[in-house]
ZAMAR-957121 format. One record per residue (C-alpha): residue number from 1; residue in three letters; x, y, z. Coordinates in Angstrom, 3 decimals, m for minus. Layout:
// residues N
   n res        x        y        z
 NUM Ala        X        Y        Z
...
//
This chain:
// residues 371
   n res        x        y        z
   1 Met   48.604   83.591   m9.005
   2 Gly   49.137   84.728   m5.388
   3 Arg   46.422   82.520   m3.797
   4 Arg   46.823   79.897   m1.083
   5 Gly   49.131   81.861    1.197
   6 Arg   52.147   82.443   m1.085
   7 Ser   54.276   85.442   m0.212
   8 Gly   54.174   88.517   m2.427
   9 Val   57.715   88.046   m3.638
  10 Leu   57.002   84.459   m4.654
  11 Ala   53.772   85.448   m6.394
  12 Ala   55.669   88.048   m8.370
  13 Ala   58.388   85.568   m9.284
  14 Val   55.936   82.932  m10.475
  15 Ala   53.856   85.533  m12.326
  16 Val   56.884   86.737  m14.265
  17 Val   57.930   83.208  m15.140
  18 Cys   54.409   82.228  m16.188
  19 Ala   54.213   85.335  m18.361
  20 Val   56.940   83.836  m20.505
  21 Thr   55.284   80.396  m20.651
  22 Val   57.058   78.765  m17.754
  23 Leu   55.690   76.202  m15.306
  24 Gly   58.061   73.998  m17.241
  25 Ala   60.974   76.395  m17.536
  26 Pro   64.022   75.744  m19.697
  27 Gly   65.860   74.975  m16.447
  28 Val   63.761   71.847  m15.859
  29 Ala   65.844   68.816  m15.021
  30 Phe   65.954   65.991  m17.530
  31 Ala   63.583   67.581  m20.126
  32 Gly   63.802   67.400  m23.999
  33 Ala   64.051   69.081  m27.627
  34 Arg   64.050   69.099  m31.625
  35 Pro   66.664   70.589  m34.176
  36 Glu   66.764   73.658  m36.374
  37 Pro   67.447   72.993  m40.081
  38 Ser   71.142   72.570  m40.753
  39 Pro   73.022   75.186  m42.782
  40 Ser   73.132   72.778  m45.745
  41 Asp   69.318   72.967  m45.956
  42 Ser   69.458   76.717  m46.623
  43 Pro   68.789   77.741  m50.295
  44 Thr   71.673   80.197  m50.066
  45 Ser   74.262   77.649  m49.000
  46 Ser   76.944   76.763  m51.520
  47 Pro   77.379   73.098  m52.582
  48 Ser   81.137   73.649  m52.492
  49 Ala   81.159   74.990  m48.937
  50 Ser   83.443   73.069  m46.620
  51 Pro   81.629   70.728  m44.239
  52 Ser   80.999   71.907  m40.678
  53 Pro   83.162   70.248  m38.062
  54 Ser   80.072   69.807  m35.868
  55 Val   77.599   66.954  m36.330
  56 Thr   74.565   67.886  m38.412
  57 Leu   71.415   66.185  m37.166
  58 Ala   68.540   67.170  m39.422
  59 Pro   65.456   65.299  m38.142
  60 Asp   63.890   66.068  m34.766
  61 Lys   64.006   62.369  m33.926
  62 Asp   67.801   62.577  m33.897
  63 Leu   67.742   65.478  m31.463
  64 Glu   65.181   63.598  m29.379
  65 Ala   67.720   60.785  m29.176
  66 Val   70.323   63.329  m28.044
  67 Arg   67.869   64.662  m25.466
  68 Ala   67.176   61.160  m24.159
  69 Lys   70.882   60.438  m23.839
  70 Leu   71.460   63.734  m22.025
  71 Asp   68.628   62.840  m19.658
  72 Arg   70.328   59.531  m18.863
  73 Leu   73.739   61.138  m18.364
  74 Tyr   72.469   63.858  m16.067
  75 His   70.276   61.398  m14.174
  76 Asp   73.309   59.177  m13.608
  77 Ala   75.250   62.254  m12.480
  78 Ala   72.432   63.108  m10.049
  79 Leu   72.596   59.624   m8.540
  80 Ala   76.354   59.904   m8.186
  81 Thr   75.927   63.351   m6.627
  82 Asp   73.638   61.869   m3.970
  83 Ala   76.269   59.190   m3.283
  84 Tyr   78.978   61.860   m3.083
  85 Asn   76.941   64.001   m0.699
  86 Ala   76.119   61.005    1.499
  87 Ala   79.793   60.026    1.711
  88 Glu   80.711   63.627    2.481
  89 Glu   78.207   63.780    5.350
  90 Lys   79.377   60.456    6.769
  91 Ala   83.014   61.516    6.546
  92 Lys   82.274   64.746    8.439
  93 Lys   80.418   62.837   11.149
  94 Gln   83.107   60.174   11.452
  95 Ser   85.878   62.768   11.582
  96 Ala   84.076   64.556   14.421
  97 Glu   83.638   61.250   16.261
  98 Ile   87.332   60.441   15.882
  99 Val   88.261   63.858   17.267
 100 Asp   85.897   63.261   20.203
 101 Leu   87.468   59.863   20.853
 102 Ala   90.933   61.400   20.734
 103 Arg   89.905   63.933   23.383
 104 Lys   88.578   61.112   25.572
 105 Ile   91.803   59.149   25.154
 106 Val   93.884   62.169   26.174
 107 Ala   91.671   62.822   29.219
 108 Glu   91.739   59.176   30.321
 109 Gln   95.494   58.990   29.810
 110 Gln   95.919   62.033   32.029
 111 Lys   93.799   60.346   34.705
 112 Leu   95.886   57.221   34.386
 113 Asp   99.094   59.199   34.767
 114 Gly   97.690   60.811   37.915
 115 Leu   96.757   57.428   39.356
 116 Lys  100.247   56.144   38.659
 117 Asp  101.711   59.129   40.510
 118 Arg   99.484   58.390   43.485
 119 Ala  100.449   54.709   43.402
 120 Gly  104.114   55.670   43.322
 121 Ala  103.681   57.950   46.313
 122 Ala  101.994   55.142   48.242
 123 Ala  104.817   52.754   47.373
 124 Arg  107.416   55.270   48.565
 125 Gln  105.547   55.771   51.804
 126 Gln  105.460   52.004   52.415
 127 Tyr  109.186   51.824   51.768
 128 Arg  109.824   54.537   54.347
 129 Thr  107.896   52.576   57.024
 130 Gly  110.024   49.540   56.258
 131 Gly  107.139   47.523   54.924
 132 Leu  106.680   45.851   58.380
 133 Pro  103.442   43.986   59.083
 134 Pro  101.015   45.725   61.517
 135 Glu  101.761   43.234   64.376
 136 Ala  105.486   44.001   64.342
 137 Gln  104.838   47.739   64.178
 138 Leu  102.569   47.420   67.279
 139 Met  105.204   45.506   69.246
 140 Leu  107.970   47.976   68.378
 141 Ser  105.902   51.070   68.998
 142 Asp  106.642   53.217   72.084
 143 Asp  103.064   54.516   72.045
 144 Pro  100.503   51.752   71.290
 145 Gln   97.602   54.232   71.144
 146 Thr   99.346   56.287   68.525
 147 Phe   99.949   53.096   66.593
 148 Leu   96.286   52.046   66.828
 149 Asp   95.223   55.470   65.614
 150 Gly   97.642   55.055   62.768
 151 Ala   96.327   51.548   62.052
 152 Gly   92.936   53.015   61.283
 153 Arg   94.545   55.314   58.798
 154 Val   96.412   52.357   57.362
 155 Leu   93.115   50.517   56.845
 156 Gln   91.707   53.582   55.094
 157 Gly   94.862   53.699   53.011
 158 Glu   94.474   50.065   52.031
 159 Arg   90.924   50.712   50.905
 160 Ala   92.064   53.741   48.949
 161 Thr   94.823   51.689   47.364
 162 Lys   92.293   49.029   46.307
 163 Ala   90.072   51.730   44.796
 164 Leu   93.153   53.168   43.066
 165 Ile   93.973   49.802   41.517
 166 Glu   90.367   49.262   40.373
 167 Glu   90.166   52.761   38.869
 168 Thr   93.479   52.225   37.062
 169 Ala   92.236   48.938   35.591
 170 Arg   88.949   50.565   34.472
 171 Ile   90.743   53.431   32.745
 172 Gln   93.087   51.012   30.985
 173 Arg   90.075   49.048   29.703
 174 Asp   88.423   52.289   28.533
 175 Leu   91.586   53.360   26.762
 176 Lys   91.757   50.082   24.874
 177 Glu   88.066   50.349   23.938
 178 Tyr   88.488   53.936   22.743
 179 Ala   91.584   52.998   20.740
 180 Asp   89.799   50.048   19.098
 181 Asp   86.765   52.252   18.355
 182 Ala   88.961   54.936   16.836
 183 Ala   90.739   52.387   14.633
 184 Asp   87.364   51.072   13.414
 185 Arg   86.143   54.587   12.646
 186 Trp   89.356   55.352   10.767
 187 Arg   88.711   52.310    8.569
 188 Lys   85.134   53.437    7.902
 189 Leu   86.305   56.967    7.203
 190 Glu   88.803   55.678    4.664
 191 Ala   86.069   53.578    3.007
 192 Asn   83.838   56.647    2.777
 193 Arg   86.660   58.687    1.299
 194 Lys   87.069   56.062   m1.401
 195 Ala   83.305   56.026   m2.048
 196 Lys   83.328   59.815   m2.258
 197 Ala   86.247   59.783   m4.705
 198 Ala   84.513   57.161   m6.874
 199 Ala   81.273   59.181   m6.913
 200 Lys   83.186   62.360   m7.778
 201 Lys   84.865   60.612  m10.704
 202 Arg   81.537   59.270  m11.967
 203 Ile   79.918   62.715  m11.766
 204 Glu   82.762   64.339  m13.658
 205 Gln   82.715   61.628  m16.329
 206 Arg   78.962   61.919  m16.895
 207 Val   78.947   65.715  m16.960
 208 Glu   81.935   65.773  m19.319
 209 Glu   80.252   63.258  m21.626
 210 Ala   77.056   65.339  m21.658
 211 Glu   78.959   68.543  m22.398
 212 Lys   80.874   66.897  m25.241
 213 Leu   77.634   65.573  m26.708
 214 Gln   76.071   69.045  m26.657
 215 Ser   79.219   70.710  m28.010
 216 Arg   78.965   68.576  m31.176
 217 Leu   75.725   70.337  m32.066
 218 Glu   75.570   73.480  m34.136
 219 Lys   74.222   76.597  m32.442
 220 Arg   70.825   76.338  m34.139
 221 Gln   70.605   72.683  m33.170
 222 Gln   71.350   73.574  m29.557
 223 Glu   68.585   76.160  m29.680
 224 Arg   66.222   73.582  m31.150
 225 Leu   67.239   71.111  m28.449
 226 Ala   66.293   73.695  m25.820
 227 Gln   62.913   74.138  m27.551
 228 Leu   62.316   70.393  m27.475
 229 Glu   63.213   70.312  m23.785
 230 Gln   60.700   73.105  m23.171
 231 Gln   58.024   71.302  m25.145
 232 Ala   58.607   68.052  m23.275
 233 Ala   58.366   69.896  m19.954
 234 Asp   55.186   71.670  m21.043
 235 Arg   53.591   68.391  m22.126
 236 Ala   54.437   66.699  m18.845
 237 Gln   53.112   69.645  m16.825
 238 Thr   49.901   69.788  m18.870
 239 Glu   49.287   66.060  m18.423
 240 Trp   49.814   66.419  m14.683
 241 Leu   47.444   69.393  m14.443
 242 Asp   44.853   67.596  m16.596
 243 Thr   44.509   64.983  m13.829
 244 Gly   42.750   67.701  m11.818
 245 Ile   45.262   67.360   m9.006
 246 Leu   45.348   71.073   m8.196
 247 Lys   41.659   71.233   m7.290
 248 Asp   42.509   69.113   m4.236
 249 Val   45.745   70.917   m3.353
 250 Lys   44.619   73.708   m1.038
 251 Gly   47.106   73.689    1.838
 252 Ser   48.640   76.930    3.072
 253 Ala   52.281   77.190    4.076
 254 Ser   53.188   76.777    7.730
 255 Glu   55.221   79.550    9.341
 256 Ala   58.428   77.533    8.878
 257 Gly   57.378   76.523    5.363
 258 Ala   56.903   80.174    4.398
 259 Arg   60.430   80.929    5.649
 260 Ala   61.810   78.014    3.615
 261 Val   60.010   79.235    0.478
 262 Lys   61.327   82.764    1.045
 263 Phe   64.884   81.425    1.276
 264 Ala   64.506   79.291   m1.866
 265 Thr   62.996   82.220   m3.787
 266 Ala   65.989   84.387   m2.888
 267 Gln   68.290   81.843   m4.580
 268 Leu   66.604   82.085   m8.009
 269 Gly   69.159   82.510  m10.793
 270 Lys   72.111   81.042   m8.853
 271 Pro   74.077   78.344  m10.724
 272 Tyr   73.755   74.623  m10.140
 273 Glu   76.916   72.957   m8.856
 274 Trp   77.022   69.353   m7.706
 275 Gly   77.921   68.957   m4.041
 276 Ala   77.190   72.634   m3.328
 277 Gln   75.086   73.977   m0.448
 278 Gly   75.346   77.693   m1.168
 279 Pro   75.571   80.497   m0.734
 280 Arg   76.605   81.091   m4.367
 281 Thr   75.807   77.702   m5.929
 282 Tyr   73.578   74.729   m5.116
 283 Asp   72.697   71.216   m6.117
 284 Cys   69.081   70.081   m5.734
 285 Ser   69.229   68.759   m2.168
 286 Gly   71.738   71.412   m1.161
 287 Leu   69.067   74.010   m1.938
 288 Thr   66.255   72.255   m0.069
 289 Ser   68.372   71.359    2.958
 290 Gln   69.686   74.914    3.300
 291 Ala   66.211   76.397    2.846
 292 Trp   64.844   74.333    5.694
 293 Ala   67.917   74.959    7.852
 294 Ala   67.220   78.679    7.378
 295 Ala   63.623   78.000    8.439
 296 Gly   64.853   76.457   11.688
 297 His   64.280   72.814   10.754
 298 Pro   67.508   71.024    9.758
 299 Ile   66.851   68.068    7.450
 300 Pro   69.008   65.334    5.844
 301 Arg   71.484   66.477    3.190
 302 Thr   70.551   64.165    0.295
 303 Ser   67.309   63.714   m1.623
 304 Gln   67.319   59.990   m0.886
 305 Glu   67.674   60.551    2.857
 306 Gln   65.045   63.300    2.734
 307 Trp   62.689   60.755    1.170
 308 Arg   63.649   58.064    3.673
 309 Gln   63.586   60.093    6.876
 310 Leu   60.967   62.836    6.465
 311 Lys   57.217   62.356    6.891
 312 His   55.399   61.371    3.687
 313 Val   52.202   63.224    2.748
 314 Asp   49.750   62.716   m0.111
 315 Val   50.221   64.944   m3.147
 316 Lys   46.696   66.318   m2.649
 317 Asp   47.674   67.403    0.877
 318 Met   50.921   69.159   m0.030
 319 Arg   51.475   72.765    0.883
 320 Pro   54.124   75.384    0.022
 321 Gly   57.443   74.447    1.616
 322 Asp   56.897   70.693    1.235
 323 Leu   59.483   68.822   m0.796
 324 Ile   58.608   66.847   m3.923
 325 Ile   60.865   63.850   m4.522
 326 Tyr   61.292   62.755   m8.151
 327 Phe   62.107   59.493   m9.972
 328 Asp   61.895   55.977   m8.575
 329 Asp   65.395   56.254   m7.112
 330 Ala   64.665   59.560   m5.308
 331 Ser   67.527   61.184   m7.220
 332 His   65.998   64.679   m7.436
 333 Val   64.159   66.990   m5.057
 334 Ala   62.387   70.328   m5.403
 335 Met   60.399   72.636   m3.136
 336 Tyr   56.695   73.076   m3.801
 337 Val   55.791   76.787   m3.751
 338 Gly   52.094   76.677   m4.662
 339 Asp   49.883   76.871   m7.759
 340 Gly   51.487   73.776   m9.270
 341 Ala   54.989   75.275   m9.252
 342 Ile   58.328   74.288   m7.739
 343 Ile   61.674   75.945   m7.150
 344 His   64.665   73.683   m7.747
 345 Ala   68.299   73.450   m8.825
 346 Pro   67.943   71.331  m11.995
 347 Arg   71.330   70.100  m13.217
 348 Pro   74.806   71.212  m14.391
 349 Gly   74.658   74.156  m16.765
 350 Arg   71.364   75.435  m15.325
 351 Thr   70.371   77.815  m12.549
 352 Val   67.930   77.684   m9.638
 353 Thr   64.576   78.235  m11.307
 354 Val   60.789   78.033  m11.087
 355 Ala   59.244   75.104  m12.964
 356 Gly   56.089   73.052  m13.125
 357 Ala   55.737   70.464  m10.369
 358 Gly   54.625   67.848  m12.894
 359 Thr   57.533   68.216  m15.332
 360 Met   59.284   65.146  m13.853
 361 Pro   57.932   61.815  m12.561
 362 Ile   56.833   62.381   m8.950
 363 Leu   57.812   59.708   m6.446
 364 Gly   56.142   61.423   m3.503
 365 Val   55.987   64.398   m1.162
 366 Val   57.654   64.863    2.230
 367 Arg   57.083   67.444    4.944
 368 Pro   60.116   68.644    6.930
 369 Asp   58.098   70.294    9.716
 370 Ala   55.420   67.625   10.179
 371 Gly   54.292   67.514   13.797
//
């Protein structure tokens, strides 16, 4: 299990998981399941027993329908989580830009105040000289040479005054531009806050609906649902492996990739929480973005932006540390760790886990440290 450059700790983790039939672990996102017999099917149950308040779904096809609906709900929640995270990142950036603009406005206003003080001093000086034209001052002067020397200074003063006026006008234009820019960014920030609030509401609604759906099942049905999810994950992983893909996947982790894998491995068992970036909880892209930040290569926050901005590589060329993007809408991301396995934060109610790379539909692979 430890071939192709995986670290010892990762090899041990994957070996343990595989020993209990993983590579499609129960933590797999959007996987499926089949029900245990209901209590009424038991030969010891009494016909007069009061009905269970939970919904009894006897055939596996009914639990498969539940599994499919849960998949849709959690997938919709994942999409909304990406929207929430994107709005959060934009809001942080816009807030920082507004603060920067405010600092510029304060600095420019201070410059403008200084220029006004200088202009006032010049005006007071002109008042003290009586505001006479240079010719009259020459005629009335007792010392023409002193006047001529002073005239040169006057010319310099006039030039300085012109520069003062031009600088004042420039700063006033800049202040107006900064103020307009800040107002525009405030509007965008408010729009992003609304988008973030809408995404948050959608996530909460979908997760609540999924939890209510699962709570209607009896304990044995929930256990059977988990079995069906495991079986669906195993089937998908087996089909993916049967393509022979792994015989072409031989890449070894880069130095940064090995650090990212080490970070992700250390998060195993931590709970999923939408919008979270650690250190105690993660969502899928929160885990991958923090792993690569720890490796010295900051990457976009969301799975969709990771797919859009990072270099794409063929599946056959992937190596440990690369990110696998799932579903046509790029709504899920995991880190490839070698031997056909991934580490990912699946969905609400699950923990960071090792799973099979083929347990979900692969959109493509991206490499954070390409080049």
